[in-house]
LOZA-482761 format. One record per residue: y, x negated, z of N, C-alpha, C in turn; residue in one letter. Coordinates in steps of 0.2 Angstrom, whole numbers, padded with zeros to 4 digits, always signed. Example, Ala and Ser with C-alpha at 12.3 -4.5 7.8 and 13.67 -1.06 7.14 Angstrom:
# residues 2
-0028-0066+0039-0022-0062+0039-0016-0066+0039A;-0011-0064+0035-0005-0068+0036+0000-0064+0039S;
END
This chain:
# residues 123
+0438-0419+0495+0434-0424+0498+0437-0427+0504M;+0432-0429+0509+0434-0432+0515+0431-0439+0515I;+0435-0444+0518+0433-0450+0518+0437-0454+0523G;+0434-0460+0525+0438-0464+0530+0442-0469+0525R;+0448-0471+0528+0452-0476+0524+0449-0482+0523A;+0444-0484+0528+0441-0491+0527+0435-0491+0522E;+0433-0485+0520+0428-0484+0515+0429-0478+0511K;+0434-0479+0506+0436-0473+0502+0430-0471+0497L;+0429-0465+0496+0423-0463+0492+0425-0462+0485P;+0428-0467+0482+0431-0467+0475+0429-0473+0472F;+0428-0473+0465+0427-0479+0461+0433-0483+0460V;+0432-0490+0459+0438-0494+0458+0442-0491+0452E;+0449-0493+0453+0454-0492+0448+0454-0484+0446N;+0454-0480+0452+0454-0473+0451+0461-0470+0451S;+0466-0473+0455+0472-0470+0456+0478-0474+0454F;+0484-0471+0453+0490-0474+0452+0494-0476+0459D;+0493-0472+0464+0496-0474+0470+0492-0472+0476A;+0493-0475+0482+0490-0474+0488+0495-0473+0493V;+0495-0468+0497+0501-0467+0502+0498-0466+0509V;+0500-0470+0513+0499-0469+0521+0505-0467+0524F;+0505-0461+0526+0511-0458+0530+0509-0457+0537I;+0512-0462+0541+0511-0463+0548+0503-0462+0550A;+0499-0466+0546+0492-0465+0547+0489-0472+0548S;+0491-0477+0544+0488-0483+0544+0487-0487+0551L;+0492-0486+0555+0491-0488+0562+0486-0485+0566Q;+0483-0480+0564+0478-0476+0568+0471-0477+0566F;+0470-0480+0560+0463-0482+0558+0460-0487+0562V;+0454-0488+0562+0450-0493+0566+0452-0500+0563E;+0452-0501+0556+0453-0507+0553+0458-0507+0548D;+0464-0508+0549+0470-0507+0544+0469-0512+0538Y;+0466-0518+0540+0465-0523+0535+0460-0521+0529R;+0455-0518+0532+0450-0515+0527+0452-0509+0523Q;+0457-0505+0527+0460-0499+0523+0464-0501+0518A;+0468-0507+0519+0472-0510+0513+0468-0513+0508L;+0462-0516+0510+0458-0518+0505+0455-0513+0500A;+0453-0507+0503+0451-0501+0500+0456-0498+0495E;+0462-0498+0498+0468-0496+0494+0469-0500+0488A;+0468-0506+0488+0469-0511+0483+0463-0510+0478A;+0457-0509+0480+0451-0508+0476+0452-0502+0472R;+0454-0496+0475+0454-0490+0471+0461-0489+0466V;+0465-0494+0467+0471-0493+0463+0470-0496+0456L;+0473-0493+0451+0473-0496+0444+0478-0502+0444R;+0477-0507+0439+0482-0512+0439+0489-0510+0439P;+0493-0513+0443+0500-0511+0443+0501-0505+0448G;+0495-0502+0451+0496-0497+0456+0500-0498+0462G;+0502-0493+0465+0507-0494+0471+0504-0491+0477K;+0506-0495+0482+0504-0492+0489+0511-0491+0493V;+0511-0486+0497+0517-0485+0501+0514-0484+0508I;+0516-0487+0513+0514-0486+0520+0520-0485+0524A;+0520-0479+0527+0526-0478+0532+0523-0478+0539L;+0526-0483+0543+0523-0485+0549+0528-0483+0555L;+0526-0481+0560+0530-0480+0566+0532-0486+0569L;+0539-0487+0570+0542-0493+0572+0541-0494+0580N;+0537-0498+0583+0536-0499+0590+0543-0501+0593P;+0548-0504+0590+0554-0506+0593+0559-0500+0594K;+0557-0494+0591+0562-0489+0591+0562-0485+0597S;+0567-0481+0599+0567-0477+0604+0562-0471+0603P;+0562-0469+0597+0557-0463+0595+0550-0465+0597F;+0548-0471+0595+0541-0473+0597+0540-0474+0605Y;+0545-0477+0608+0545-0479+0615+0544-0472+0619R;+0548-0467+0617+0548-0461+0621+0541-0458+0620E;+0539-0458+0614+0532-0455+0613+0526-0459+0617R;+0527-0465+0617+0522-0469+0620+0522-0468+0627R;+0528-0467+0630+0528-0465+0638+0525-0459+0640A;+0524-0454+0635+0520-0448+0636+0513-0449+0636N;+0509-0448+0642+0502-0449+0642+0498-0445+0637P;+0501-0439+0635+0498-0435+0630+0500-0435+0623N;+0504-0440+0621+0506-0441+0615+0501-0444+0610S;+0502-0442+0604+0497-0445+0598+0498-0452+0597Y;+0504-0455+0599+0506-0462+0598+0501-0466+0602V;+0499-0464+0608+0494-0467+0612+0488-0469+0609R;+0486-0466+0603+0480-0467+0599+0481-0472+0594H;+0487-0475+0593+0488-0481+0588+0483-0487+0590I;+0480-0489+0585+0476-0495+0586+0479-0501+0584K;+0484-0501+0580+0488-0507+0577+0495-0506+0578A;+0499-0507+0583+0506-0506+0584+0510-0511+0580A;+0508-0517+0579+0512-0522+0577+0513-0522+0569G;+0519-0520+0567+0521-0519+0560+0520-0526+0556V;+0522-0531+0560+0522-0538+0557+0515-0539+0554E;+0510-0538+0558+0503-0539+0557+0501-0535+0550D;+0503-0529+0550+0501-0525+0545+0504-0527+0538I;+0511-0529+0539+0514-0532+0533+0511-0538+0531L;+0509-0543+0535+0505-0549+0533+0499-0547+0529A;+0495-0542+0532+0489-0540+0528+0490-0537+0521A;+0496-0533+0521+0498-0530+0514+0500-0536+0510A;+0503-0541+0512+0505-0546+0508+0499-0550+0505E;+0494-0550+0508+0488-0553+0505+0485-0549+0499G;+0487-0543+0498+0484-0539+0492+0489-0536+0487R;+0495-0536+0490+0501-0533+0486+0507-0537+0486F;+0511-0536+0480+0518-0539+0480+0522-0534+0484S;+0525-0535+0490+0528-0530+0494+0535-0531+0495V;+0538-0525+0497+0545-0525+0499+0544-0521+0506Q;+0549-0522+0510+0548-0519+0517+0555-0517+0519D;+0556-0512+0523+0562-0510+0526+0561-0505+0532E;+0566-0505+0536+0567-0501+0541+0571-0495+0539Y;+0570-0489+0541+0574-0483+0539+0573-0477+0544F;+0577-0472+0543+0576-0466+0547+0576-0466+0554L;+0582-0466+0557+0583-0465+0564+0581-0458+0566G;+0578-0457+0572+0577-0451+0575+0578-0451+0582I;+0583-0446+0584+0584-0446+0591+0585-0439+0593R;+0580-0436+0597+0580-0429+0599+0578-0425+0592G;+0583-0420+0591+0582-0416+0585+0586-0419+0579E;+0589-0425+0580+0594-0428+0575+0590-0433+0571T;+0590-0432+0565+0588-0437+0560+0593-0440+0556V;+0594-0447+0556+0599-0450+0553+0597-0457+0549Y;+0601-0459+0545+0600-0466+0542+0601-0471+0546E;+0596-0476+0547+0597-0482+0551+0592-0487+0548S;+0595-0493+0547+0591-0499+0545+0590-0504+0550R;+0592-0502+0556+0592-0507+0562+0585-0507+0565D;+0582-0513+0565+0575-0513+0567+0574-0511+0574P;+0579-0511+0578+0579-0509+0585+0580-0501+0586S;+0581-0498+0581+0583-0491+0581+0579-0486+0576E;+0578-0489+0570+0574-0485+0565+0567-0483+0567A;+0566-0477+0566+0559-0474+0568+0553-0476+0564A;+0555-0477+0557+0550-0479+0552+0551-0486+0549I;+0546-0489+0548+0545-0495+0544+0541-0494+0538Y;+0544-0495+0532+0541-0494+0526+0539-0500+0523A;+0533-0500+0520+0530-0506+0516+0528-0503+0509I;+0531-0505+0504+0530-0503+0497+0527-0509+0493R;+0522-0508+0490+0519-0514+0486+0515-0512+0480G;+0514-0517+0476+0511-0516+0469+0505-0520+0470I;+0499-0518+0468+0493-0521+0468+0493-0527+0464V;+0490-0533+0466+0490-0539+0463+0484-0539+0458R;
END
């Protein structure tokens, strides 16, 4: 089944988890996508959103390339997405996973980590 994140074609309380893997920043309305995630989750259901960190070298390098997929991001600010998630979920967040060239390494440094993760439980 195909659907938009902002209007999921599922009934309420259908799933135990919703996962956004480097996708939530690309949807037209991330607030509505999070609202839909909350709607289709069962009580106690979990959401995971892995976001590209705009402060990271990984992001900046791709953003500089005029042909990069990163240029299609609609919501780059991870803080805004976190605030929207906090309205619907009990959340934890963290920076992790540095990427430089072909090298992937652990990093929790907000200026270096390529990924920002939001984990939440529906309220």
